[in-house]
N, C-alpha and C positions, 0 to 999 in steps of 0.2 A: 464577415469573412467566415467561410466554412473551414473548420479544422479537420485535417486528415487524421485518421486513426494511426496511432503509433504501433510498432511491433517491438516487443522486448522478450528476450529469452533469458531465464535465470537457471542456476543450478539448484537442485534440491537433493535431499538425502534419501527420500522415500516417496514414490509416486502415490500410493494409496493415502498416505498421510497428507500429502499436498492436495490431492483430490478432495479430501474431507475438509480441509481448511478453506481452500479457494471456492469450492462449490457450496458447502454447507454453512460456513461461517460468513464468508464475504458475499455469497449468493451469485457467484459467477457461473453462467452456463458453460458446460463443457463442449468443446468442438472435437476436432480430430485427435486421435491419440494412438500410441503404440506402447510397447512394454517399457520403453525408456523415456517417453515424453508424453505430455498432454497439453493441448491448447485450451485456453479459457477466453471467454469474452469478458474482459475486465472493463465494465462500463463503456463498451463500444470499442475497446482496443484489443488487439491480438496479443495475448500474454501466454508465454509457453514455459512450462516447467520441464527441465531436462534433468534426468537422473545423473548424479555425480557420485558413483560408488566410493570415491575416495573420501567423501565427507564422513561416511560411516553413520550407522543408525543413531548413535548417541552424540555425534559431532554436530557442530553448527558452523555456518558461514561466519567469518569474522568481519567486523566493521571497525572503522576508525570513527572517533567521535570529535566533532568540532563544536566549540562553544558558540551558541546563538541564543540571545535573550535569556541568559542564565541557565540554559539547558544544554545537555550534550546531544547534539544532532548526529545520528549515525550516517556515515558515508561509506559506501554508496547507499542510496535509498531510491525508491520509485513509488509511484502512486498516481492518483488522478485528481484533478481539480473538479469538484462536484458543485452542483447547485446547493445552496445552504440547506434546504429541506432534506436532500439526499444525504448530505454530510451529517446532519443531526440524526437521521434515521440510522445511518451506519454506526455512528458513535453509540447510540442506544443499543443496537444489535451486538456490537462488540462487548459492551459492558454486560449484557445478558449472557454472552458466551464466556464471560469471565476472562477475557483477553487481558494480559498484562501489558500496560502501556509503558513505553520508554518515556514518552511525553504525553501526559493526559490531555484530552481534548480541551482546548482553550482558544480565546480570541486574541490575536496580536494586533497591534496598531489601532486599538479601539478609538473610534472617533477621528482617525487620521486617514490620509491617503493610503490605499492598499489594505484597509482593514480586512482581516482574514481569520477564519477559524482553521485550526490545524490539529493534528494528532499523529503520533508515531507509535508503531508497534512492530513486532517481529512475526514472521511466519514460523512454522515449526522447525524449518531448516536454518533459521537465524537470519533470513533475508529481511532487511528493514523496509518498511512501508510508511509513506506519509500520504495522508489524504487531507485535502484542504478545500475550503470554499471561501469565496469572496462575498462581502456584503454587496459590492457592486462589481460584477464580472468584468466590466469595461476597465477596471483598474488592475487587471491581471499583470500588466507590464508597466504600471505607473511607477514613476520615480519620486 
């Protein structure tokens, strides 16, 4: 089954700051842009940062945290399911950029159905991201 790319638009407090994070840290190529928004290719998906001047330069988007596996998982959050090697490379890159993790990279359900690697962190505006990878991608929706 071929998956279609998703489109998601989020609010950010500063376009140059977001450009630096998504392009330089996450390695997302930039697409179209204007003064108040910028498109990125987020691992094959259309991801758009829209300026929200109400957040303010020092402000952050607020998240709610739900308990999962003894961690506080931020809601809402977004991200991409990657191949394991891509996920490992991203985790290494984020550590090199000294990104502060909400949930450090780790493997859930080790040796069980749905074994997956996951990590959570915030962009500079406070938007929560989760990137994950499955040991066996066919178990993405396994119960």
